[in-house]
C-alpha positions in Angstrom: 8.7 23.4 -9.3 6.7 21.3 -7.3 3.8 21.8 -9.6 5.9 21.7 -12.9 7.3 18.3 -11.9 3.9 16.9 -10.6 2.9 16.7 -14.5 6.4 14.9 -15.2 4.8 11.8 -13.3 1.6 12.1 -13.7 1.0 9.6 -16.2 2.7 6.8 -14.5 -0.4 4.9 -12.6 -1.9 5.5 -16.0 -0.1 3.6 -18.4 -2.4 0.4 -17.6 -4.9 2.5 -18.7 -3.9 3.6 -22.2 -2.6 0.4 -22.4 -6.4 -1.2 -22.4 -7.6 1.6 -24.0 -5.3 1.4 -27.5 -4.5 -1.9 -26.8 -0.7 -1.7 -26.3 2.1 -4.1 -25.8 4.3 -3.5 -22.7 7.1 -2.8 -25.1 5.2 0.1 -26.8 4.8 1.5 -22.5 8.9 1.5 -22.6 8.7 3.4 -25.5 6.5 6.0 -24.3 8.3 6.2 -21.4 12.0 6.2 -23.3 10.4 9.3 -24.9 9.9 11.4 -21.9 13.4 10.6 -21.2 14.4 11.6 -24.6 13.1 14.9 -24.2 14.8 15.4 -20.3 17.7 14.9 -22.0 17.4 16.3 -25.0 16.5 20.0 -22.6 19.8 19.0 -20.3 22.2 18.6 -23.2 21.1 21.5 -25.4 19.0 24.2 -23.0 20.7 23.6 -19.8 22.4 26.6 -20.0 19.8 29.0 -20.7 19.5 30.2 -17.6 22.9 31.9 -17.9 21.6 33.5 -20.8 18.3 34.9 -19.8 18.1 34.2 -16.3 16.3 32.1 -14.3 12.5 33.5 -14.0 11.9 33.6 -17.7 13.4 30.2 -18.5 11.3 29.0 -15.3 8.3 30.8 -16.7 8.9 29.3 -20.2 9.0 25.7 -18.7 5.8 26.1 -16.9 4.2 27.0 -19.9 5.5 24.2 -21.8 4.7 21.9 -19.4 1.4 22.6 -19.1 0.5 22.4 -22.5 2.0 19.2 -22.5 -0.5 18.3 -19.2 -3.2 19.3 -21.4 -2.2 17.3 -24.7 -1.8 14.2 -22.1 -5.8 14.9 -21.5 -6.6 15.5 -24.7 -4.4 12.5 -26.4 -6.4 10.9 -29.1 -4.3 8.3 -30.0 -0.3 6.9 -29.0 1.4 9.6 -31.4 0.0 12.7 -29.7 0.3 11.1 -26.1 4.2 10.6 -26.9 4.2 14.2 -28.4 2.6 15.2 -24.9 5.5 13.4 -23.2 8.0 14.7 -24.9 6.8 18.6 -24.4 6.6 17.1 -20.7 10.3 15.8 -20.4 11.5 19.2 -22.6 9.8 21.0 -19.9 10.9 19.3 -16.9 14.5 19.7 -18.2 14.1 23.4 -18.0 12.2 23.5 -14.7 14.5 21.5 -12.6 17.6 23.7 -13.8 16.2 27.2 -13.6 14.2 26.6 -10.0 17.7 25.1 -8.7 19.3 28.1 -10.0 16.8 30.5 -8.8 16.6 29.1 -5.3 20.3 29.0 -4.7 20.5 32.6 -6.0 17.7 33.7 -3.8 19.8 32.1 -0.7 22.9 33.1 -2.1 25.0 33.6 1.1 23.0 31.4 3.2 24.2 27.5 4.0 24.4 25.4 0.7 23.1 22.3 2.8 20.0 24.6 3.1 19.4 25.6 -0.3 20.1 21.8 -1.3 17.4 20.5 1.2 14.6 22.8 -0.4 15.4 22.3 -3.7 15.6 18.1 -3.3 12.7 17.7 -0.9 10.6 20.2 -2.9 11.5 18.2 -6.3 10.8 15.2 -4.4 7.9 15.8 -3.0 6.1 16.9 -6.4 7.4 13.7 -8.6 5.4 11.7 -5.6 2.1 14.1 -5.5 1.8 13.8 -9.2 1.1 10.1 -9.2 -0.6 9.8 -5.9 -2.9 12.8 -7.1 -3.5 11.3 -10.9 -4.3 8.2 -9.4 -6.5 8.7 -6.7 -9.0 11.2 -9.6 -8.3 8.3 -12.2 -9.5 5.5 -9.6 -13.1 7.6 -8.4 -13.9 10.1 -11.2 -15.3 9.5 -14.6 -13.6 9.7 -17.4 -10.3 8.8 -15.9 -7.7 9.6 -18.9 -9.1 13.4 -18.9 -10.0 13.5 -14.8 -7.0 12.7 -13.5 -5.2 15.8 -15.1 -7.0 18.4 -14.5 -5.9 18.8 -10.8 -2.3 19.6 -12.1 -3.8 21.7 -15.0 -5.2 23.8 -13.0 -1.8 24.1 -10.2 0.2 24.9 -13.3 -2.3 28.0 -14.6 -2.1 29.0 -11.1 1.7 28.7 -10.4 2.0 30.7 -14.3 -0.2 33.4 -12.9 1.8 33.8 -9.6 4.9 33.8 -11.9 4.2 36.8 -13.6 3.4 38.8 -11.0 6.6 38.4 -8.8 9.8 40.5 -9.3 13.1 38.7 -8.3 15.5 41.1 -5.7 18.1 42.8 -7.3 20.5 40.8 -5.3 19.2 37.5 -6.7 20.0 39.0 -10.5 22.8 41.7 -9.9 25.6 39.0 -10.7 23.5 37.3 -13.9 23.1 40.8 -15.2 26.5 42.2 -14.9 28.9 39.7 -15.3 30.2 39.6 -19.3 28.2 36.8 -21.5 30.7 33.6 -22.2 30.3 31.5 -26.0 28.8 28.8 -24.0 26.3 30.6 -22.3 25.0 31.8 -25.9 25.8 28.3 -27.7 23.0 25.4 -27.7 25.7 23.2 -28.8 25.7 19.4 -26.6 28.4 20.4 -23.8 29.2 18.5 -20.6 29.7 20.9 -17.9 32.9 19.9 -15.4 34.4 21.5 -12.2 38.1 22.3 -11.6 39.9 19.1 -11.9 40.9 19.3 -8.1 37.1 19.4 -7.4 36.2 16.7 -10.1 36.4 13.6 -7.9 33.3 14.4 -5.1 31.6 16.0 -8.1 31.5 12.4 -9.7 30.8 10.1 -6.6 27.4 13.0 -6.0 26.9 12.5 -10.1 27.0 8.1 -9.7 25.3 8.9 -6.2 22.5 10.4 -8.2 22.9 7.5 -10.8 22.3 4.8 -8.6 19.8 6.6 -6.6 17.7 7.2 -10.2 18.2 3.9 -10.9 17.1 1.6 -7.6 13.7 4.2 -7.4 13.3 3.6 -11.1 13.2 -0.3 -10.5 11.3 0.0 -7.0 8.8 2.0 -8.8 8.2 -0.9 -11.2 7.8 -3.5 -9.2 5.9 -1.8 -6.0 2.3 -2.2 -7.8 2.6 -5.6 -8.1 3.8 -6.0 -4.1 1.2 -3.8 -3.6 -1.1 -5.9 -4.7 -0.4 -8.9 -1.9 -0.4 -6.1 0.6 -3.3 -4.3 0.3 -6.9 -5.9 -1.3 -7.4 -3.1 -3.6 -6.3 -2.4 -7.2 -6.1 0.4 -10.0 -4.9 3.9 -10.7 -4.7 4.8 -6.7 -3.3 1.7 -5.6 -0.2 2.3 -8.2 0.5 5.7 -7.6 0.4 5.5 -4.2 3.1 2.8 -4.4 5.4 5.1 -6.7 4.5 7.8 -4.3 5.4 6.6 -0.9 9.4 6.0 -1.5 9.3 9.6 -2.8 7.6 10.8 0.4 9.9 9.2 2.3 12.9 10.4 0.9 11.4 14.3 1.7 10.9 12.9 4.8 14.5 11.5 5.6 15.8 14.5 3.9 13.9 16.5 6.5 15.8 14.5 9.6 19.2 14.3 7.9 19.3 18.2 7.2 22.4 18.4 10.3 24.5 16.3 9.1 27.2 17.4 7.2 27.3 16.7 3.7 30.5 13.8 3.4 28.3 12.1 6.2 25.1 12.4 4.1 26.6 10.8 1.3 28.4 7.8 2.9 25.1 7.0 5.2 23.1 8.0 1.9 25.1 4.6 -0.3 25.3 2.7 2.3 21.2 2.6 2.4 21.6 2.3 -1.3 23.2 -0.6 -0.9 21.5 -2.1 1.3 17.9 -1.7 -0.2 19.3 -3.5 -2.9 20.5 -6.5 -0.8 17.0 -6.6 0.8 15.7 -6.8 -2.4 17.7 -9.9 -3.2 16.3 -11.3 -0.4 12.8 -10.0 -1.4 13.1 -11.5 -4.7 14.0 -15.3 -3.4 11.5 -15.3 0.0 9.1 -13.3 -1.5 8.4 -12.4 1.8 6.0 -8.6 2.3 7.6 -7.3 5.4 10.8 -7.7 3.7 10.0 -5.5 0.7 8.4 -3.0 3.3 11.7 -3.0 4.9 13.7 -2.5 1.2 11.2 0.4 0.5 11.7 2.0 3.8 15.6 1.9 3.1 15.2 2.9 -0.1 13.3 5.9 0.5 16.4 6.4 3.2 19.1 6.1 0.3 17.1 8.1 -2.2 16.9 11.3 -0.1 19.7 11.5 1.7 22.2 10.7 -1.8 19.7 13.3 -3.4 20.5 16.2 -0.6 24.1 15.5 -0.3 24.6 15.0 -4.2 23.0 18.2 -5.1 25.1 20.0 -2.3 28.1 19.0 -3.8 27.0 20.6 -6.8 26.3 23.7 -4.7 29.7 24.0 -3.2 31.6 23.2 -6.2 29.9 25.8 -8.8 30.5 29.1 -9.4 28.2 31.3 -10.9 29.2 31.0 -14.5 29.4 27.2 -14.3 26.3 26.6 -12.0 23.3 26.1 -14.5 25.9 23.0 -17.0 26.9 21.6 -13.9 23.3 20.9 -13.0 22.8 19.5 -15.9 26.1 17.3 -16.1 24.7 16.7 -12.8 21.2 15.9 -13.9 22.0 14.2 -16.9 24.1 11.3 -15.0 21.1 11.3 -13.4 18.6 10.4 -15.7 20.7 8.5 -17.3 20.4 6.0 -14.5 16.7 6.0 -15.0 17.2 4.5 -18.1 19.8 2.2 -18.5 19.3 0.1 -15.3 16.0 -0.4 -16.2 16.4 -1.2 -19.8 19.0 -3.4 -18.7 16.8 -5.7 -16.6 14.1 -5.8 -19.3 17.1 -7.4 -21.3 17.8 -10.0 -19.0 14.4 -10.4 -18.0 13.7 -11.7 -21.5 16.6 -14.0 -21.5 17.2 -15.5 -18.1 14.0 -14.5 -16.3 12.8 -11.5 -14.2 13.9 -12.9 -11.0 17.4 -13.6 -12.1 17.7 -10.1 -13.7 16.5 -8.1 -11.0 19.2 -10.2 -8.8 21.8 -9.2 -11.2 20.7 -5.7 -11.1 20.5 -5.4 -7.5 23.8 -7.2 -7.3 25.8 -5.0 -9.3 23.9 -1.7 -7.7 24.7 -3.2 -4.1 29.0 -3.2 -5.0 28.6 -0.1 -6.8 27.3 2.2 -4.1 29.3 0.0 -1.6 32.1 1.2 -3.7 31.2 5.0 -3.7 30.7 5.1 -0.5 34.0 4.1 0.4 35.3 6.5 -2.0 33.1 9.2 -0.6 34.6 8.5 2.9 38.4 8.7 1.6 37.4 12.0 -0.4 38.9 15.4 1.5 35.6 17.8 2.6 34.8 20.7 0.3 35.3 23.6 2.8 32.8 26.7 1.8 35.1 28.3 -0.5 34.7 25.6 -3.0 38.3 23.8 -1.9 39.4 20.6 -0.7 40.6 20.6 2.6 43.6 19.1 3.5 
C-alpha cells in the first residue's frame, strides 16, 4: 500500500517543470489532475468489488503492477497525451490498491480491535502519499534529468514490492471466508453501484463519509496553497520545497493518528471534525493577515484534523461492514472522499476567477468550517457502534 500510493502523489511537485517544458497553461495542469481523479473514481465505481471475487492478494498484485507501469510511462512521457494516460493508469491502480490492501489488512487482523486495523491502514496510506512528493521533489531538485530521475526511486521500490508479493502466501485463516462463501451477482457484476450498510447504521456511515469528504477537501486546498506560503518561510524554492510542503501535512497526519490511537472511534471522530473546523477558521485569518505564524499553526491543526478524522472514518467502515459488504462499503467511502478532493477545489478555482482568490478561499473555508462543525455535533449525538456492528442503546 505504501509503495503503491507513493506513485500516485509523486508528480505533484513536478507540475511546474512539466508546465515549463510543454508550455502548458494552468488549466492544463488542472485537467491532468482531474484525469487522475477520474481514473480513481472509475476504479472505485467499476472495480471496487473485484476483491470479493478474486481475493485481495491477486487484486493488490494487479494494482501494483499497473501503478508501476503508470510510473514508468510518466518517467518516459514525451507529450501531454502520454502523461495524461500515465496519470489515468495510476488513478485506476490507486483505487485497486487502496481497496484490496485495506481489505487484506482487515482479514489478516481478523479478531483484533477494528481501531488497530484502521490505524495501520490510514497511517500507511498517509505515509505513502506524503513520501511520494517528498522523495520525488528531492530527487528532482538535485539530480540531472529531473522528470526522469524523480520517478526512479519509486519505480525501484515498486519492482521490489511486486517481487515480494509474489513470494508470499496468504495464511489460510485470512482467505477461508472468501473462498467458502457463495458468490453473489454483485460480486461478479462490474456495473457501478454504491453500497450502503443496513439502515440502522447509515447515520454513522454517512457522517464518516462526509468527514472524509471534508478531510480530503481541506488537504487539497492546503496542498495547493502550501508551496506559495513556503516561499515566505524558507529562502529556497523548487520541487523539493513543493514536495515537502505537501508531504508535511500527511506526515503530521500520521503522527497525530499514532498519538490518538487510544481514543474511542466516537471521540476521534468529534475531535477530528472540530480540528478540521478550526483549521479552516485559522486559514481565514491567514488570508486576511498574511501571517506566516498563523499559517504554520493552521497546518498543524490540519494535520491533526485530517489524521484523526481519517482514522475514525476507516474505523467506522470496519465496524459497520460485513465480510460481504466490506469491498463495496470501502469503495463508497473512498468515492465520497475523493469527490471531496475534486469538487471543492474546482469550486475555489471558479470563484477565484470571478471574485478573487482571497474571497474564494474565505468562502470555501467558511462553508467547510460550518460543515465540519455540524458533522461534529451530529457525531456527538450518534449512538456508539458496538463490536457486533450495531448501535448501542
